C-alpha positions as MATLAB code, in Angstrom:
seq = 'MNKIGRSALDVLLTGMKTYLAIIAVMLLAPASAAQFAGPAPAAPELSSHDQIKAARAKEAEETKSGPTARAWDRDGDGKRPWDTRARPGNTSKP';
ca = [
       0.259   -7.778  -68.078;
       3.618   -7.563  -69.883;
       7.138   -8.824  -69.003;
       8.331   -5.301  -67.473;
       5.207   -4.921  -65.327;
       5.320   -8.459  -64.017;
       9.074   -8.115  -63.089;
       8.301   -5.053  -61.217;
       5.652   -6.657  -59.281;
       7.794   -9.578  -58.355;
      10.481   -7.091  -56.963;
       7.899   -5.412  -54.790;
       6.282   -8.365  -53.602;
       9.856   -9.499  -52.543;
      10.651   -6.255  -50.725;
       7.374   -6.324  -48.963;
       7.669   -9.661  -47.823;
      11.105   -8.525  -46.381;
       9.605   -5.434  -44.829;
       6.914   -7.409  -43.203;
       9.169   -9.793  -41.596;
      11.267   -6.946  -40.219;
       8.191   -5.523  -38.669;
       6.862   -8.577  -37.288;
      10.229   -9.314  -35.625;
       9.929   -5.690  -34.258;
       6.708   -6.057  -32.595;
       7.176   -9.637  -31.453;
      10.694   -9.083  -29.509;
       9.359   -6.632  -26.877;
       6.478   -9.112  -26.036;
       8.863  -12.268  -25.891;
      11.384  -10.360  -23.800;
       8.634   -9.077  -21.382;
       7.437  -12.801  -20.384;
       9.188  -13.771  -17.094;
      10.439  -17.271  -16.167;
       7.802  -18.363  -13.666;
       5.109  -17.289  -10.968;
       6.422  -15.027   -8.149;
       6.393  -17.202   -4.688;
       3.377  -16.548   -2.987;
       3.520  -14.965    0.219;
       2.592  -17.140    3.051;
      -1.084  -16.825    4.399;
      -1.389  -15.330    7.890;
      -3.332  -17.357   10.654;
      -6.473  -15.415   11.713;
      -4.724  -15.006   15.155;
      -1.667  -12.850   13.185;
      -4.393  -11.185   11.255;
      -6.111   -9.840   14.286;
      -2.681   -8.648   15.956;
      -1.831   -6.953   12.560;
      -5.216   -5.244   12.536;
      -4.974   -4.018   16.331;
      -1.152   -2.901   15.775;
      -2.113   -1.223   12.684;
      -5.128    0.498   14.622;
      -2.744    1.535   17.499;
      -0.420    3.094   15.240;
      -3.319    4.943   13.465;
      -4.647    6.133   16.779;
      -1.326    7.349   18.032;
      -0.785    9.452   15.021;
      -4.277   10.397   14.519;
      -4.463   13.972   15.808;
      -1.586   15.202   13.490;
      -2.666   13.007   10.611;
      -6.243   14.319   10.468;
      -6.508   17.297   12.599;
      -9.599   18.608   10.574;
     -11.759   16.367   12.477;
     -10.500   16.988   16.090;
     -11.310   19.533   18.244;
      -8.477   21.692   20.097;
      -7.885   19.000   22.520;
      -7.149   16.423   19.858;
     -10.298   14.434   20.392;
     -13.070   13.841   17.749;
     -16.520   15.316   18.608;
     -18.049   12.015   18.913;
     -15.411   10.742   21.481;
     -16.031   13.407   23.898;
     -19.206   13.643   26.230;
     -21.785   16.471   25.828;
     -21.717   18.918   28.544;
     -24.715   19.436   30.554;
     -24.226   23.161   30.831;
     -23.974   23.587   26.724;
     -27.712   23.015   25.477;
     -27.697   25.643   23.270;
     -28.498   24.735   19.540;
     -27.036   26.996   16.696;
];
């Protein structure tokens, strides 16, 4: 290589190093900014008694709002077919 080619190559390499450094900073800055200070405080664990009370309260709430929330599986009375007893007079099969 001659002197002109070598000096042009040195200028290009120096410029490329600058651009690569800028790109590296741009890629690493959001990743470091996204890190958080520490772990989030854990929620206190519920005792089995409290879990049962919560499950029963949730079930009662779902039952209370059931006929309006899931009207497609209810009769005209608002009851599910498996919750009602079969009437003795209605023995016909479709």
